[in-house]
N, C-alpha and C positions, 0 to 999 in steps of 0.2 A: 225750168225751175232754177232760180238763182241760188248758188251755193253759199252766198254770204247772208242769207236770210233764213229764218226758221220756216219750214213748210207747215201746212195746217196740222198735220199729225204731231209734229214736234212742239208746236204752240200748245196744242191740247194737252200733250204729255207734261210740258213744263208747268202749265198753270194748275192742272189737276193734282199733280204730285206735290207742288208747292203748297196747295191748299190742304192736302192731307198732313203734310209736315207741320204747317202752321196750326191746324186744329189741335194736333197733339201737343206741340210746344206751348200753345195758349193755355191748355189745361195744366201743364206742369208749372208754368210761370204765375198763374193767377193767384195762387195762395202765397206767393213770395212776399208781397207788400202788406198782407193782412193776417197771416197766421199767428204772428207774435201777439197780436191784439185780440183777435176773435177766437183764438184757441185756448184762452185762459180758463174757459169753463170745462175743459177736458180733464178727465181724471189723470193724474200723474204729470200735469203741466209743470215744466221748469225750463229755463233757458237752454239747458243742455238737450232736453228732449225736443224742444222746438227745432234746434239745429239738426238733430238726428232725423226728425220727421221730414223736414224740408229737404235734406240731402239724401234720404234713403233711396230715392229712385236712381241716384247716380251710381250707387254701388252695384246694383243688379244690372243696370244698363251697361256699366263698364265691363263686367265680366261676360255678358252675353252678346255684346255688340259684334265682335269678330266671329264667334260661332254662328250667329244668325245670318251674317253675310255669306259665310261659306255654305250654310244649309240652303240658302236661296239659290246658290249655284247648282246644287244637287237636286232639290225638290221643286224649283221654280220660284220666281220672285213673288208672284201674287199670293200663293198659299202661305208663305212665310209672313207677308204683310198682313193678310187676314188674321192669322194666328196672333201676331203681335198686337193688332188693334183690339182683338177680343180680350187678350190678357190685360191690356191697358184699361179697357172698359170695366172689367171685373175688379181690377185694383181700385179704380175710382169709386165703384159701388161699395167695396169693402171700407174704404176710407170715409165715404159719406155716411155709412150706417154706424160708424164707430163712435162710442162715447168716451173713449180714452185716447190719450196721445199714443199709446202702444198700438192700438188698432189702426190709427191713422198712419203710423209708421209702416205697419205691415201692408196697408193698402198702397202706400207710395212705393214700397219695394216691389210690389206686384205690378204697379204701373211701369216701373223701369224694366221689368222682365220682358215687356213687349218691345224689345230692342230692334226696331225695324229701320233705323236710319241707313245702315249699309245696304239693306235690300231695296229701299226706295231709290237711293242714289244709283245702285246697279241697274235697276229697271229703267231709270231715266237715261242712263248711258246706253242700254240695249236699244232703245227706240230712236235715239238721236244719232245723227252723223258725227263723225269725229270733229269736224271743223265747227259744228254747232254745239258740241257738248259743253264748252265753257259757259255759253249763254244760259243753257238749261240749269247748270249747277249754280250759276249766279242768281237765277230766279228763285231757286229753292233757298239759297243762302239769304237772300233779301227777305223772303217770307218769314224766316226765323226772327229777324230784326223787327219786322212789322208785328209779329205775334207778341214779342216781348213788350213793345210799346203799347199795344192794345191791352195786354194783361195788366200793365201798370195802371191803366185807367179803369178797366172793368172790375178788377179785384176790389178796390176801395168803394166803387159804386154799388156792386151787387152784394158784397158781404153783409152790410147792414140790413139788406132787404131779405135775403134768403139764407144767410149764415154760411159757415164753412161747408156744412152738409150740402147745401144747395149748389155751391161752387163745384163740389166733386161730382154731383149728379149731372150738372151741365157738361162737365168734362167727359163723363161716360157717354152722353148723347153725342158729343163731338166725335168720339172714337167710332161710334156706330155710323155716323154720317160719313166718316172717312172710308169705312168698308164699302158703302154704296158708291162713293166717288171712284174708288179703285175698280169696282166691278163694272160700272156703267160708263165712266168717262175715260179711264186710262186704256189706251189701245192694247189689244192682245198681240204679242210678238212671238216669233219663233227664232229670231236671231239673238245673238248675245254679243255684247262688246267684249273685246279682249280682256281676259281675267285680270291681267296685270293692271288694267286701268280702273277696275271697279272693286274686285273682291280680294280680301287679304289672302296671301299665300303663305302657309305656315313656315316653310323653309326660309323665307325672307325676313321674318319678323325679328329674329335675334339681331341680325346685322343692322336692320333699320333702327332698332332701339338704341344701338351703340353709335349710330351715325352722329358725329358731333354737331352738325348744323341742324338736323332734324330734332335731336335731343333738346336743343335750346328752344325750339318752337313747341315741342311737346310739354316741356316744363312751363313754358309761357302760358299755354292754354289751361294747364293745371292750376297755376297760380291765379290766373284771371278769374276762373269760375269759382275757385276757393274763396277769393275775396268778395265776389258778388254775393254768394250764398251767406257768408259770414256777416256781411254788412247788413243784410235785411233781417237778421235776428234782433238787431237793436234799433235800426233807423226808424221803423214805424213807431216804436215806443218813444223815441226822442221827439218825434214830431208831435205826438200827443202831449208830452210834457211841455212843449213850447206853446201849447194852446191851439194846435191845429187838429180839429176833430177828425176821427178816422175816416168818416164818409166823404171828406173833401180832400184827402191826401192827393187825389188825382189832379186837383187844381195846381199842385206843385209839380207832379211827375210829368203831366202832359206837355206843358210849355217847355220844360227842361229837355224832354226827349225830342220835341219838334225842332227846337233851336239847335240841339246837338247834331241832328241829321243834316241841317243846313250847313253847319260848320265843317262837318267832315267831308262834304262833297268837294270843295276846293282843295282840301288836303289830299284826297285820293287822286284828283285829276293832276294837280301840280306834282305830286310825288311820282306818278307814272310818267309824266312828260319829261321831267328833269332827272329821272333815274335816282330819285331821292327817297324811295320807299323805306329804306332802312332808317334814314334820319328822322322821317316823320313818325315811324314806328317807335323809335327810342324816345322822341319828344313826347309822344302820347303816354308812354310808361311813366316818365317823370311827372307829367301833368296829373296822372292818376294818383301818384304818390302824394303830390301836393294837395289834391282834393281830399284824400283820406286824412291827411294831417290836419287840414283846416276843419274837417268834420269833428275831430277830437276837441277843437276849441270853440265850436259853434254851440254854446250851451243854451242860449236864450233867444237868438235872433233867427226868425223864420227867413228873412230876406237873405241873411248871410248863408244859411243852410241851403237855400235855393241855388245860390251861385256855386256852392260846393257840389251840389248834385248835378248841376249843369256841366261843370268841369269834368266830373266823374263820368257822366254819360257820354260826353264828347270823346273822351279818351277810350272808354269801353267800346263804343260803337266803331271807332276807327280800328282798334285792335282786333275786335271780333270779325270785322270785314277783311282785315289784312292777313291774319294767321292762316286760314285755309288756302288762300292764294299763294302764300309763301311755301306752304307744304307742297302744293301741287308743282310749283316751279323748281323747288330744290330736290324733291325726291328723285332717286335714280331712275333711269329709263326703265319702263316696264314694271315699276313697283309702286305706282301711285295709289292703287287700292289698298295695299298693305300699309303704306305710310299713313293714309287717311284713317285706316282702322286703328292704328296705334294712337293717332291724334285724337280721335273720338273717345277712345278709352280713357286717355289722359284727361279730357274735358269732363267726362262724367265722374271720374274719380275725384277730380278737383271739387265738384259740387258736393259730393259726399263728405270729403275731408273738411270742406268749408263749414258744413253744418256742425261738425264736431269741434273744430277750432273756434268758430264763432260762439257756440254755446258755452264752451269751457272758458274762453277768454273773457266773455261777458260776466260769467259767474265769479271769476277770480279777480279780474282786473277792473271790472266796471266798464261803463260806456266809453270813456276817453281812452282807457287802456286798450280796449278792443281796436279802436281806430288807429292808435299809435302802432299797435302790433301789425295791422294790415298795411299801413304805410311802409313800415320797415320791410315787410315781405315783398312789396312791389319794388322797393329800391334794390333788394337782392336780385330780383328779376332783371332790373336794368343792368347790373354788373354782369349777369350771365350773357346778355346780348352784345357785350362789347366785342366779342370775337365772332360776331355774326356776319356772314357775307351778304352783299346786296343782291337780292334775287331778281331785280327788275329786268335784267337782260335775258333771263333763261326761260326757255319754253321747250316742252316735249311734244313732238308730232308722232302720231300713230298712223301706220299705213297697213292696209291689207295687201298681201303679196302672194303670188303663186310660187311657193318655194319647193323646188323639185326634190332636193336631197341636201345632205350636209355640205357637200362641196359648193352647191349653188348658194346656200346660206352664207358660207364663208366668203364667197366672191362678192355677194351683195354687201356684206358687212365691211369688207376691205375697201370697196369703192366709196361707200357712203361716209366712212370715217375720215376719208381724205378730203372731203368737201370743206370749203371754207366755212367756219363758224360751227362746225359739228364738234360737240364735246364728248358724246357717247352714243354708241349704237348697240342695241340689243335685238337680235333676230331670233324669233321663236318659231321654229319649224312646225311644231305640233299645232300652234295657234294660227299658222299662216299670217303672222303679224310681225312688223318691224317697228321698234321704238327708236326714235332719233331725238336726242337731247341736244339743243343748240343754243348758241348766242344769237338771238333773233335779229340783232342789228347787223350781223355779218352773213347770216345764212340766206341762201337763195333757194326757196322751196322747189321751184321748177327743176333745178338741177337734180334734186333728190328724186322727184317723180319720174324723170327721164331714166334714171338708173333702175328704179323699181319696176317700171312698166316695160 
């Protein structure tokens, strides 16, 4: 078996869990481009309540994300995933049966209570080998981007035919399909990946929240999803005012998304090859601020708005792809799971706060004022990134080792830390695991394997 390729079990795991993740995110995203238009018949409708309803899932998701991950370590990955998908389906049904914006909000909050992202990622890590884990995580990450793109198209197409209620019922059906996929397609495992790689560890959280580099990234994903949610409280309404009927909004979203995916591919490749990830990252933030600023001025031209949306999606997709990779590279050795837990919490909190910000700013400042506000927020993010390190050269390796006692652990750590390119070594005797954080351009992995073996 070649160690540089996914084996059949790893392929099945990657694709099946990516599909579960995508079905769930598809349901959450589908109402984003249509709720402001098709929710106007709901009792209690207002821009503020549109924002709260759209972002409600983020609040419960943020608070339950880390606890659900830790529970999966205690009770098993699949039971927690089943429970989360059942809650998600129930929330979808509650929202679908509601005739008021308050009921939809309650349903969205219940959807978010099915916080299974940590458990899914941990299960993926359990089944895959350490050297193949990044490919599996990347597959799941890509599925989120694909789900977002499909949702931007399906939402405007289906909403005129089946209404908001129908969209929620389809979402519930997707969650039930997810349960079947986990049961019949995802392999059953008895091994677990090292906890530090997958599951948040409570004693590490406070230190990681204060970590200057990680804090910049956590604030970044918070602001990114806050602006995304806030933008869609007004954007669909603006497109209708410009003469684009709601059922054909996908004519604008689909080409913009497809072209944006094509544009970010060379950015990602060139940034990785030239160690310019940070520069492209900051360029994308500026690009997003410009796009939002231009949206404030695009009052009548559909073509002009299309180019604004294209610029926005290009920046958004690049940033969305880069941020988790940066977290993985920068997080201290043995604490990736905890760092990703904080990151995910920040992301979902951003979605919730974006709903409140968007609804409030739209009511008080109007459409142009909302986009000016969001552009200023993105520029604030840019200034936060000025002190950010370039993570391109950093990688953490995880090794299983037979550690006899504390003295043996200290000897291994001392030898490994002296190797060229090694930045940090964490040896976990209880887990029989060693984490080695390195500069990948200087580190020779064979030297580390000789010491450990």
